[in-house]
C-alpha positions in Angstrom: 0.4 -7.8 0.1 -0.6 -5.5 -2.8 1.8 -3.7 -5.1 1.6 -0.5 -3.0 4.5 -1.6 -0.7 4.6 -0.5 2.9 7.9 1.0 3.9 9.7 -0.2 7.1 12.8 1.6 8.5 15.3 -0.7 10.1 17.8 0.9 12.6 20.7 -1.2 14.0 24.4 -0.7 14.2 25.0 -4.3 13.2 25.0 -4.6 9.4 24.2 -8.3 9.5 21.1 -7.7 11.6 19.9 -5.0 9.2 20.4 -7.4 6.3 18.6 -10.3 7.9 15.6 -8.2 8.8 15.5 -6.5 5.4 15.6 -9.7 3.4 12.9 -11.3 5.6 10.5 -8.4 5.2 11.3 -7.8 1.5 10.3 -11.5 0.8 6.9 -10.8 2.3 6.1 -7.6 0.3 7.6 -4.8 2.4 9.8 -2.1 1.2 12.8 -1.7 3.6 15.0 1.3 4.4 18.0 0.9 6.7 20.1 3.2 8.9 23.1 2.3 11.0 22.4 4.8 13.8 19.7 7.0 15.3 20.8 10.3 13.6 20.7 8.7 10.2 17.2 7.3 11.0 15.9 10.7 11.9 17.3 12.2 8.7 15.4 9.5 6.7 12.2 10.2 8.6 12.5 13.9 8.1 12.7 13.3 4.3 10.3 10.5 3.9 6.7 10.6 5.0 5.7 7.1 3.7 7.4 5.1 6.5 4.8 2.9 8.1 6.9 1.3 11.0 10.3 1.5 12.5 12.4 -1.4 13.9 15.2 -0.2 16.2 17.8 -1.8 18.3 17.7 -0.8 22.0 21.5 -0.5 22.5 23.3 1.6 19.9 26.3 3.9 20.0 25.4 7.6 20.3 21.6 7.8 20.3 20.1 4.6 21.8 16.7 3.2 21.0 14.8 5.0 23.7 16.1 8.5 22.7 15.4 7.6 19.0 11.9 6.7 20.0 11.4 10.0 21.8 12.6 11.9 18.7 10.5 9.9 16.4 7.4 10.7 18.4 8.2 14.4 17.9 8.2 13.8 14.1 5.1 11.5 14.0 3.5 10.6 17.3 1.5 7.8 15.6 4.4 6.0 13.9 4.9 2.5 15.5 8.4 1.7 16.8 9.3 -1.9 17.5 12.3 -2.3 19.9 14.9 -5.1 19.5 16.7 -6.1 22.6 19.1 -8.7 24.0 17.9 -10.9 26.8 19.8 -8.9 29.5 18.1 -5.7 28.4 14.4 -6.7 28.8 13.8 -4.1 31.5 14.9 -1.3 29.2 12.7 -2.6 26.4 9.7 -2.7 28.8 10.4 0.9 29.8 10.5 1.8 26.1 7.1 0.3 25.6 5.8 2.3 28.5 7.4 5.4 26.8 5.4 4.8 23.7 7.1 2.0 21.7 4.7 -0.3 19.9 6.3 -3.5 21.2 9.6 -5.2 21.8 11.3 -8.4 20.6 14.2 -10.2 22.0 17.4 -11.2 20.1 17.8 -13.8 18.6 14.4 -13.3 17.2 12.1 -15.8 15.4 11.6 -14.6 11.8 8.0 -15.5 11.7 7.3 -13.7 15.0 9.1 -10.6 13.7 7.0 -10.7 10.5 3.8 -11.0 12.5 4.8 -8.1 14.8 5.7 -5.8 11.8 2.5 -6.7 10.0 0.6 -5.9 13.2 2.4 -2.6 13.6 1.8 -1.5 10.0 -1.9 -2.4 10.3 -2.2 -0.4 13.5 -0.6 2.6 11.8 -3.0 2.4 8.9 -5.9 2.2 11.3 -4.6 5.1 13.3 -4.7 7.3 10.2 -8.5 7.0 10.0 -9.0 9.2 13.1 -7.8 12.8 13.3 -5.8 14.8 15.7 -5.9 18.3 14.1 -3.6 19.7 16.8 -1.2 17.9 19.0 -2.1 18.3 22.7 0.5 20.9 23.9 -0.7 21.4 27.4 -3.3 20.0 29.8 -4.1 23.5 30.7 -5.0 24.6 27.2 -8.5 25.9 27.3 -9.8 23.6 24.5 -7.2 20.8 25.1 -5.8 21.4 21.7 -9.1 21.1 19.8 -10.1 23.8 17.4 -13.4 25.5 17.3 -15.9 27.6 19.3 -19.2 25.8 18.6 -21.5 24.8 21.4 -21.1 21.1 20.6 -17.3 21.3 20.9 -17.5 23.3 24.1 -19.7 20.5 25.5 -17.0 18.0 24.8 -14.4 20.2 26.4 -16.6 20.6 29.5 -17.0 16.8 29.7 -13.2 16.3 29.4 -12.8 18.7 32.3 -15.3 16.8 34.5 -14.2 13.2 33.8 -10.5 13.9 34.0 -10.5 14.1 37.8 -12.2 10.6 38.0 -10.6 7.2 37.7 -13.8 5.7 36.2 -14.0 4.2 32.8 -14.8 6.5 29.9 -16.4 5.5 26.6 -15.6 7.9 23.8 -17.9 7.5 20.8 -17.9 9.2 17.4 -17.3 8.7 13.7 -13.9 8.1 12.2 -11.9 11.3 11.8 -13.6 13.3 14.6 -10.6 13.2 17.0 -11.5 10.6 19.6 -7.9 9.8 20.3 -7.2 13.5 21.0 -10.1 13.5 23.5 -8.5 10.4 25.2 -5.1 12.1 25.3 -6.7 15.2 26.9 -8.4 13.1 29.5 -5.2 11.4 30.5 -3.0 14.6 30.3 -5.3 16.6 32.6 -6.0 13.8 35.1 -4.2 12.6 38.2 -2.3 10.0 36.2 -0.8 12.4 33.7 2.8 11.6 34.9 2.2 7.9 34.4 2.0 5.7 31.3 -0.6 6.4 28.6 -0.8 3.3 26.5 -2.9 2.9 23.4 -4.1 -0.4 22.0 -5.8 -0.5 18.6 -8.2 -3.4 19.0 -9.0 -3.4 15.2 -5.4 -4.1 14.4 -4.9 -7.2 16.6 -5.6 -10.6 15.1 -8.2 -12.5 17.1 -5.7 -15.3 18.1 -3.2 -12.7 19.5 -5.7 -10.6 21.4 -5.5 -12.4 24.8 -1.7 -12.4 24.9 -1.7 -8.8 23.7 -3.9 -7.7 26.6 -2.6 -10.0 29.4 0.8 -11.2 28.3 2.1 -14.8 28.3 4.4 -17.1 30.1 7.4 -18.9 28.7 6.3 -21.9 26.7 2.7 -20.8 26.5 2.7 -21.4 22.8 5.2 -22.0 19.9 7.6 -19.0 19.8 7.0 -18.0 23.4 10.7 -18.3 24.3 10.4 -16.0 27.3 7.6 -14.6 29.4 6.2 -11.2 28.3 3.9 -8.7 30.0 0.7 -7.6 28.3 -0.7 -4.1 27.9 -2.7 -4.1 31.1 0.5 -5.0 33.0 2.5 -2.4 31.2 0.0 0.3 31.9 -0.2 -0.4 35.6 -0.6 2.9 37.5 -1.4 4.7 34.3 -4.1 4.9 31.6 -4.9 2.3 28.9 -6.9 3.4 25.8 -8.8 0.5 24.1 -9.2 2.1 20.7 -12.1 0.7 18.5 -13.3 -1.5 21.4 -16.3 -2.6 19.3 -13.9 -4.8 17.3 -13.1 -7.1 20.2 -14.4 -10.6 19.4 -17.3 -11.8 21.5 -15.4 -14.6 23.2 -12.7 -12.2 24.4 -15.2 -9.7 25.9 -15.9 -11.8 29.0 -12.1 -11.8 29.9 -12.0 -8.0 29.4 -15.1 -7.6 31.6 -13.3 -9.5 34.4 -10.2 -7.3 34.4 -12.4 -4.2 34.3 -14.5 -5.4 37.3 -11.8 -7.2 39.4 -8.6 -5.5 38.2 -7.0 -8.9 37.9 -6.0 -11.5 35.3 -3.7 -14.3 34.4 -1.1 -14.4 31.7 -1.7 -16.8 28.9 -0.2 -20.1 30.0 0.1 -18.9 33.6 -1.7 -19.7 36.9 -0.6 -16.7 38.9 -3.3 -14.0 39.3 -1.9 -10.5 38.7 -3.5 -7.3 40.1 -3.3 -4.0 38.3 -4.4 -0.4 38.8 -5.3 0.9 35.4 -7.7 3.6 34.3 -9.4 2.4 31.1 -10.6 4.7 28.3 -12.4 3.1 25.4 -13.3 4.5 22.0 -15.4 3.3 19.1 -17.0 4.5 15.9 -19.6 1.7 16.1 -23.1 2.0 17.7 -22.6 -0.5 20.5 -26.3 -0.6 21.3 -26.9 -1.9 17.8 -24.1 -4.3 18.2 -25.7 -5.6 21.4 -29.0 -6.1 19.6 -27.2 -8.0 16.8 -25.5 -10.3 19.4 -22.0 -9.0 18.7 -21.3 -7.1 21.9 -22.0 -8.0 25.6 -24.5 -5.8 27.3 -22.7 -6.1 30.7 -19.4 -5.1 29.1 -21.1 -2.1 27.5 -22.5 -0.8 30.8 -19.1 -1.4 32.4 -17.4 0.7 29.7 -20.1 3.4 29.5 -19.7 4.7 33.0 -18.7 8.2 31.7 -19.8 8.7 28.1 -18.2 11.3 25.8 -19.6 11.7 22.3 -17.5 13.6 19.8 -19.8 15.3 17.2 -19.2 14.9 13.5 -17.9 17.9 11.6 -21.3 18.4 9.8 -22.9 19.1 13.2 -20.4 21.8 14.0 -20.2 23.6 10.7 -19.6 26.9 12.4 -16.1 25.6 13.3 -15.2 25.0 9.7 -13.8 28.5 8.9 -11.4 28.4 11.9 -10.4 24.8 11.0 -9.8 25.9 7.4 -7.7 28.8 8.4 -5.6 26.6 10.7 -4.9 24.0 8.0 -4.2 26.7 5.4 -1.6 28.2 7.7 -0.2 24.7 8.5 0.3 23.8 4.8 1.3 27.3 3.5 4.6 27.1 1.7 5.1 30.8 0.6 5.5 34.0 2.7 2.1 35.4 1.6 -1.2 34.2 3.2 -3.8 32.7 0.9 -7.5 33.5 1.5 -10.7 31.6 0.9 -13.4 33.4 -1.1 -16.9 33.6 0.5 -18.4 31.4 -2.1 -15.7 28.7 -1.5 -16.3 28.9 2.2 -20.0 28.5 1.7 -19.3 25.3 -0.2 -17.0 24.0 2.5 -19.6 24.7 5.2 -22.4 23.0 3.2 -20.4 19.8 2.4 -21.4 16.9 4.8 -17.7 15.8 5.4 -18.2 12.0 5.7 -14.5 11.8 6.6 -14.8 14.6 9.2 -11.7 16.6 10.2 -9.2 14.2 8.5 -11.0 14.7 5.2 -11.1 18.5 5.6 -7.3 18.5 6.4 -6.6 16.5 3.2 -8.8 18.7 1.0 -7.1 21.9 2.2 -3.7 20.5 1.7 -4.6 19.3 -1.8 -6.4 22.5 -2.8 -3.4 24.7 -1.7 -1.1 22.6 -3.7 -3.1 22.6 -6.9 -4.5 26.1 -7.0 -3.0 29.2 -8.5 -3.2 32.7 -7.1 -3.8 34.0 -3.6 -7.5 33.4 -3.3 -9.1 29.9 -3.2 -12.3 30.0 -5.3 -15.0 27.4 -5.3 -13.7 26.2 -8.6 -10.5 25.3 -6.9 -12.2 22.8 -4.6 -12.8 19.2 -5.4 -15.9 18.7 -7.7 -17.9 16.8 -5.0 -17.5 19.9 -2.7 -17.8 22.6 -5.3 -20.9 21.0 -6.7 -19.7 21.4 -10.3 -20.7 19.0 -13.1 -18.1 17.5 -15.5 -18.6 20.1 -18.1 -17.8 22.9 -15.7 -14.4 21.5 -14.8 -13.2 21.1 -18.3 -10.3 23.5 -19.0 -11.3 26.7 -20.8 -9.0 25.9 -23.7 -10.9 22.7 -24.3 -14.3 24.5 -24.4 -13.0 27.1 -26.9 -11.4 24.6 -29.2 -14.5 22.3 -29.2 -16.4 25.0 -31.0 -14.0 24.8 -33.9 -13.9 21.0 -34.4 -16.2 18.4 -35.9 -17.2 15.4 -33.8 -14.3 13.4 -35.1 -11.8 16.0 -33.8 -13.4 16.6 -30.4 -12.1 13.4 -28.8 -8.5 14.2 -29.8 -8.7 17.7 -28.4 -10.1 16.5 -25.1 -7.5 13.8 -24.9 -4.6 16.2 -25.4 -5.9 18.8 -23.0 -6.7 16.2 -20.4 -3.2 14.8 -20.6 -1.8 18.3 -20.3 -3.8 19.1 -17.2 -3.0 15.7 -15.6 0.7 16.2 -16.2 0.6 19.6 -14.7 -1.2 18.5 -11.6 0.9 15.4 -11.1 4.1 17.4 -11.6 3.0 20.0 -9.0 2.2 17.2 -6.5 5.6 15.5 -7.1 7.5 18.7 -6.8 5.8 19.7 -3.6 6.7 16.4 -2.0 10.3 16.3 -3.4 9.1 13.5 -5.7 7.9 11.3 -2.9 5.5 9.1 -5.0 3.5 7.8 -2.0 2.8 11.2 -0.5 2.0 12.7 -3.9 -0.5 9.8 -4.5 -2.2 10.6 -1.2 -2.5 14.3 -2.1 -4.0 13.4 -5.5 -6.2 10.8 -3.9 -5.1 7.9 -6.1 -3.2 4.7 -5.4 0.6 4.7 -5.5 0.5 2.1 -8.3 -2.0 4.2 -10.2 0.2 7.3 -9.9 3.2 5.3 -11.1 1.3 4.0 -14.2 0.1 7.6 -14.9 3.6 8.9 -14.6 4.8 6.3 -17.1 2.0 7.2 -19.5 2.8 10.9 -19.3 6.6 10.5 -19.5 7.3 11.5 -16.0 10.2 9.6 -14.4 11.0 9.3 -10.7 14.7 10.2 -11.3 13.7 13.7 -12.6 13.9 15.1 -9.0 
């Protein structure tokens, strides 16, 4: 793992368990944070935004693992939570997974299996950040299902959601990363007949190929090394509800035939088992790949594609709904506003925002607005406040005015020193603002500044900024 450590929160009332897990994960490149109960865990999560996964005991005094899970989902619905449970509490752990836990593991746990599960959880969290949910779905009766905009292309998606929700047929949701495919899937489930049942999400891109079959269909005791007990898979856990296969285009070709069978017959066998199990699951699938191109390249089964593509929903990229950009900008500006006074966007800046192609779609727009609000001065966002790639400014235009003035009074030998000093001053000011706005959370500040955590730490050292200055 690289030097940009992924942080994992460990919650258990037993100090020895916390220590064992912390040592194991630290040895393999994770940063660990510990809490002895649910309330302390929530306090940490409210202060730190760089936690990539949570490991929590199921049975704890005060707030148990399930209630902690529910509270975590209110803070960050995407954050994966792994539940630890004793053998006699398996039923509770399964219910926790149905309620939104990433997975569960029995005590005493195998250290290698724990490492694999945490790695999988962190990877899934990173993959989930690539797509965007600009608004949490508050109500199945919301006119736009929580999606922002009034463009014809967005209204088309909303109408499709309304039509397909009443069906139990498979839906294939397509669109680029960052367009909000997961939000569409959530809306379909929440407004359908299964809204009171389990809604389970599986990120196919985050599952190692050799674990995919057991992830989908579960396994029996002794099916492979480390399978100390039987465990249900995602299809079994979602029985009666909805299962979202996110990034279905990433499923290996050999696995696609087994997926096709369960979609057609609603039956499967666990890994290492002979008993055929029947399930009633509505399947939603999403992908940012062009599956017809994948079929032509021999990477995706044509019969599986037609089985998934019963009800297609395509989510348009932001560049094709530019008329929605002003309302999205206003929403994000209100979301990230820190002071009592509203900040406006000038007409020139809004023109630039509407002209930019937004390859990262809504997620990129959200990040740009957050960063711009942090780094700009005054109560009006001008085009010069936007990132250079959006404002369309060349390198000379973004040099501080002080540099331009001083350059006229220096010979060539003095210009480099002037630029160096002024650049350092501007860098220090921008980095200081980012750190102060995040209470000196280096990871979040690095995300705002769009540089790596390690790069920010090196720049802080170079500029004489220390983490203990908070």
